[in-house]
C-alpha positions as CSV (number, residue, x, y, z in Angstrom):
1,X,91.9,11.8,35.3
2,X,94.6,8.8,37.7
3,X,94.1,9.9,41.2
4,X,97.6,11.3,42.3
5,X,98.2,9.2,45.7
6,X,98.4,9.9,48.4
7,X,94.7,10.8,48.5
8,X,92.8,12.4,51.4
9,X,92.1,11.9,54.5
10,X,95.9,12.0,55.1
11,X,97.4,10.7,58.0
12,X,101.6,11.8,58.6
13,X,102.8,8.9,57.4
14,X,100.7,10.0,53.4
15,X,100.8,14.6,54.5
16,X,104.8,14.0,54.1
17,X,105.1,12.2,51.4
18,X,102.4,14.9,49.7
19,X,105.1,17.2,50.6
20,X,108.0,15.5,49.2
21,X,106.6,15.0,46.2
22,X,105.4,18.5,45.3
23,X,109.0,19.4,46.7
24,X,110.4,16.8,44.0
25,X,108.7,17.6,41.1
26,X,109.2,21.3,42.1
27,X,112.9,20.8,41.4
28,X,112.2,19.3,38.7
29,X,111.7,22.9,37.4
30,X,109.0,21.5,34.3
31,X,106.1,23.5,34.5
32,X,103.8,21.3,32.8
33,X,105.0,18.1,34.9
34,X,104.0,20.5,38.6
35,X,100.8,21.5,36.6
36,X,99.5,17.8,36.7
37,X,99.1,17.7,40.4
38,X,96.5,20.1,40.4
39,X,93.6,20.6,39.1
40,X,92.6,22.1,35.9
41,X,90.6,24.9,37.7
42,X,93.2,25.0,40.6
43,X,93.5,28.3,42.5
44,X,96.4,30.2,43.9
45,X,97.6,33.1,45.5
46,X,101.4,33.3,45.0
47,X,102.9,36.5,47.0
48,X,100.2,39.1,45.1
49,X,99.4,37.1,41.9
50,X,95.8,35.4,41.9
51,X,95.8,32.3,39.2
52,X,93.4,30.1,38.6
53,X,93.5,27.1,36.5
54,X,96.4,25.2,34.4
55,X,97.8,27.4,31.9
56,X,98.1,30.2,34.4
57,X,100.0,28.2,36.5
58,X,102.1,26.1,34.1
59,X,103.1,29.9,32.8
60,X,103.8,31.6,35.9
61,X,106.5,29.0,36.6
62,X,108.1,29.5,33.2
63,X,108.6,33.1,34.1
64,X,109.5,31.6,37.3
65,X,112.1,29.4,36.4
66,X,113.1,32.1,33.9
67,X,113.8,34.7,36.3
68,X,114.8,32.2,39.3
69,X,118.0,30.9,38.3
70,X,119.6,27.7,39.9
71,X,116.4,27.3,42.0
72,X,116.8,24.5,44.8
73,X,113.9,23.9,47.1
74,X,112.5,22.2,50.7
75,X,109.4,22.3,51.4
76,X,108.7,20.9,55.7
77,X,105.2,19.2,56.7
78,X,103.7,22.0,59.4
79,X,100.5,20.7,59.9
80,X,97.5,18.2,58.3
81,X,94.2,17.5,58.8
82,X,91.3,16.0,56.3
83,X,92.0,17.1,52.9
84,X,94.2,20.0,54.1
85,X,98.2,20.8,54.3
86,X,100.4,23.3,55.6
87,X,104.0,23.8,54.4
88,X,106.5,25.8,55.3
89,X,109.5,25.6,52.6
90,X,112.6,27.6,51.5
91,X,114.4,28.2,48.6
92,X,117.5,29.2,47.1
93,X,118.1,30.9,44.0
94,X,120.1,33.8,42.0
95,X,118.9,36.3,39.1
96,X,120.9,36.9,35.8
97,X,123.1,39.4,37.3
98,X,124.7,36.6,40.4
99,X,122.5,38.0,42.8
100,X,122.1,35.2,45.5
101,X,117.8,34.5,47.7
102,X,116.3,32.2,50.0
103,X,112.9,32.8,49.9
104,X,111.1,31.9,52.5
105,X,107.3,31.0,52.6
106,X,104.2,28.6,54.3
107,X,102.0,27.2,52.2
108,X,98.5,25.4,52.7
109,X,97.2,23.1,50.2
110,X,93.8,21.7,49.9
111,X,92.9,18.5,47.9
112,X,89.7,17.0,46.1
113,X,89.3,12.9,46.1
114,X,91.5,12.5,43.6
115,X,95.0,13.8,45.7
116,X,94.9,17.0,43.1
117,X,95.2,20.2,44.4
118,X,92.6,22.6,44.2
119,X,94.0,25.2,45.9
120,X,97.7,26.8,46.9
121,X,97.7,29.7,49.1
122,X,101.4,31.0,49.3
123,X,103.2,34.2,51.3
124,X,106.9,34.3,50.7
125,X,109.6,36.7,51.3
126,X,112.7,37.1,49.7
127,X,116.3,37.2,51.6
128,X,119.2,38.8,49.9
129,X,122.3,36.6,50.8
130,X,126.2,35.9,49.4
131,X,126.8,33.1,47.6
132,X,128.6,32.2,50.7
133,X,125.9,31.6,52.5
134,X,124.1,29.2,50.4
135,X,123.3,25.9,51.9
136,X,121.0,23.8,49.0
137,X,124.5,23.2,47.2
138,X,123.6,19.3,45.3
139,X,123.1,18.9,41.8
140,X,119.9,20.5,40.3
141,X,117.0,18.3,40.3
142,X,115.7,16.8,43.8
143,X,116.9,17.0,47.0
144,X,119.3,13.8,47.3
145,X,118.2,11.2,50.0
146,X,119.6,12.1,53.3
147,X,120.2,15.9,53.0
148,X,119.1,17.8,55.6
149,X,115.8,19.2,55.5
150,X,114.6,23.2,56.8
151,X,114.6,22.0,60.6
152,X,118.6,20.1,60.7
153,X,119.2,23.3,59.0
154,X,118.3,25.9,61.1
155,X,115.8,27.9,58.4
Protein backbone atom coordinates (compact mmCIF):
# COMPACT_ATOMS: atom_id res chain seq x y z
CA UNK A 1 0.00 0.00 0.00
CA UNK A 2 1.45 3.42 -0.92
CA UNK A 3 2.38 5.94 1.76
CA UNK A 4 -0.07 8.74 2.65
CA UNK A 5 2.16 11.78 3.18
CA UNK A 6 2.86 13.56 5.30
CA UNK A 7 4.26 10.68 7.33
CA UNK A 8 5.54 10.62 10.91
CA UNK A 9 7.39 11.85 12.75
CA UNK A 10 5.40 15.06 12.40
CA UNK A 11 6.68 18.59 12.73
CA UNK A 12 4.33 21.57 13.04
CA UNK A 13 4.05 22.12 9.28
CA UNK A 14 3.41 18.45 8.43
CA UNK A 15 0.89 18.06 11.28
CA UNK A 16 -1.06 21.12 10.09
CA UNK A 17 -1.02 19.71 6.55
CA UNK A 18 -2.22 16.27 7.73
CA UNK A 19 -5.12 17.91 9.59
CA UNK A 20 -6.17 19.95 6.54
CA UNK A 21 -6.00 16.89 4.27
CA UNK A 22 -8.26 15.02 6.70
CA UNK A 23 -10.68 17.96 6.85
CA UNK A 24 -10.86 18.13 3.05
CA UNK A 25 -11.49 14.39 2.76
CA UNK A 26 -14.28 14.44 5.35
CA UNK A 27 -15.87 17.45 3.63
CA UNK A 28 -16.09 15.35 0.45
CA UNK A 29 -18.59 13.14 2.32
CA UNK A 30 -17.21 10.19 0.31
CA UNK A 31 -16.90 7.22 2.71
CA UNK A 32 -14.64 5.18 0.41
CA UNK A 33 -12.25 8.11 -0.10
CA UNK A 34 -12.12 8.86 3.62
CA UNK A 35 -11.52 5.20 4.52
CA UNK A 36 -8.37 5.06 2.38
CA UNK A 37 -6.58 7.28 4.94
CA UNK A 38 -6.90 4.53 7.58
CA UNK A 39 -5.06 1.23 7.95
CA UNK A 40 -7.10 -1.81 6.86
CA UNK A 41 -7.45 -2.79 10.55
CA UNK A 42 -7.83 0.75 11.93
CA UNK A 43 -9.51 1.04 15.33
CA UNK A 44 -12.02 3.80 16.05
CA UNK A 45 -14.00 5.05 18.98
CA UNK A 46 -16.57 7.55 17.75
CA UNK A 47 -18.85 8.73 20.53
CA UNK A 48 -20.12 5.39 21.90
CA UNK A 49 -19.37 3.30 18.79
CA UNK A 50 -16.32 1.10 18.47
CA UNK A 51 -15.26 0.22 14.93
CA UNK A 52 -12.48 -1.84 13.42
CA UNK A 53 -11.41 -1.93 9.82
CA UNK A 54 -12.26 -0.06 6.67
CA UNK A 55 -15.52 -1.90 5.97
CA UNK A 56 -16.94 -0.80 9.34
CA UNK A 57 -15.61 2.73 8.81
CA UNK A 58 -17.30 2.98 5.40
CA UNK A 59 -20.62 1.67 6.77
CA UNK A 60 -20.42 4.12 9.68
CA UNK A 61 -19.73 7.09 7.39
CA UNK A 62 -22.55 6.11 5.05
CA UNK A 63 -24.98 6.13 8.01
CA UNK A 64 -23.51 9.37 9.34
CA UNK A 65 -23.85 11.36 6.13
CA UNK A 66 -27.32 9.97 5.40
CA UNK A 67 -28.41 11.51 8.72
CA UNK A 68 -26.13 14.58 8.98
CA UNK A 69 -27.18 16.58 5.92
CA UNK A 70 -25.28 19.53 4.40
CA UNK A 71 -22.28 18.56 6.56
CA UNK A 72 -19.43 21.09 6.72
CA UNK A 73 -16.39 20.58 8.96
CA UNK A 74 -13.41 22.56 10.24
CA UNK A 75 -10.50 20.81 12.01
CA UNK A 76 -7.66 22.52 13.84
CA UNK A 77 -4.37 21.14 15.13
CA UNK A 78 -4.23 21.01 18.92
CA UNK A 79 -0.97 19.12 19.57
CA UNK A 80 1.43 16.64 17.96
CA UNK A 81 4.38 14.41 18.86
CA UNK A 82 6.06 11.65 16.90
CA UNK A 83 3.32 9.65 15.19
CA UNK A 84 0.38 11.22 17.05
CA UNK A 85 -1.79 14.26 16.36
CA UNK A 86 -4.57 15.74 18.49
CA UNK A 87 -7.20 17.92 16.83
CA UNK A 88 -10.26 19.84 17.81
CA UNK A 89 -13.09 20.28 15.36
CA UNK A 90 -16.58 21.60 14.82
CA UNK A 91 -19.03 20.77 12.09
CA UNK A 92 -22.48 22.00 11.14
CA UNK A 93 -25.31 19.89 9.76
CA UNK A 94 -29.05 19.51 9.79
CA UNK A 95 -31.37 16.55 10.12
CA UNK A 96 -34.16 15.60 7.73
CA UNK A 97 -36.59 17.81 9.69
CA UNK A 98 -34.43 20.90 9.06
CA UNK A 99 -33.06 21.17 12.62
CA UNK A 100 -29.51 22.57 12.60
CA UNK A 101 -26.66 21.50 14.87
CA UNK A 102 -23.05 22.40 15.50
CA UNK A 103 -21.09 19.39 16.74
CA UNK A 104 -17.90 20.04 18.70
CA UNK A 105 -15.23 17.48 19.36
CA UNK A 106 -11.69 16.33 19.92
CA UNK A 107 -9.84 13.54 18.20
CA UNK A 108 -6.65 11.70 19.03
CA UNK A 109 -4.93 10.15 16.02
CA UNK A 110 -2.13 7.58 15.82
CA UNK A 111 -0.41 6.84 12.50
CA UNK A 112 1.69 4.01 11.14
CA UNK A 113 5.05 4.66 9.46
CA UNK A 114 3.32 5.04 6.05
CA UNK A 115 1.09 7.89 7.28
CA UNK A 116 -2.10 5.80 7.54
CA UNK A 117 -4.17 6.35 10.66
CA UNK A 118 -4.31 3.19 12.75
CA UNK A 119 -6.26 4.62 15.69
CA UNK A 120 -8.88 7.39 15.93
CA UNK A 121 -10.50 8.28 19.25
CA UNK A 122 -13.27 10.88 18.99
CA UNK A 123 -15.37 12.62 21.63
CA UNK A 124 -18.24 14.73 20.24
CA UNK A 125 -21.10 16.86 21.59
CA UNK A 126 -24.01 18.26 19.58
CA UNK A 127 -25.43 21.74 20.12
CA UNK A 128 -28.76 22.65 18.51
CA UNK A 129 -28.46 25.98 16.66
CA UNK A 130 -30.80 28.17 14.67
CA UNK A 131 -30.17 28.35 10.94
CA UNK A 132 -29.26 32.02 11.45
CA UNK A 133 -26.43 30.97 13.82
CA UNK A 134 -24.62 28.99 11.15
CA UNK A 135 -21.03 30.07 10.48
CA UNK A 136 -20.16 27.59 7.71
CA UNK A 137 -21.85 28.77 4.54
CA UNK A 138 -19.39 27.79 1.82
CA UNK A 139 -20.62 25.52 -1.03
CA UNK A 140 -20.53 21.83 -0.14
CA UNK A 141 -17.03 20.39 -0.43
CA UNK A 142 -13.67 21.52 0.94
CA UNK A 143 -13.50 24.68 3.03
CA UNK A 144 -12.22 27.45 0.76
CA UNK A 145 -8.69 28.70 1.31
CA UNK A 146 -8.88 31.90 3.34
CA UNK A 147 -12.11 30.90 5.11
CA UNK A 148 -11.66 31.45 8.85
CA UNK A 149 -10.73 28.49 11.01
CA UNK A 150 -12.06 27.60 14.44
CA UNK A 151 -9.91 30.07 16.36
CA UNK A 152 -10.78 32.94 14.02
CA UNK A 153 -14.49 32.06 14.38
CA UNK A 154 -14.16 31.91 18.20
CA UNK A 155 -15.43 28.32 18.24
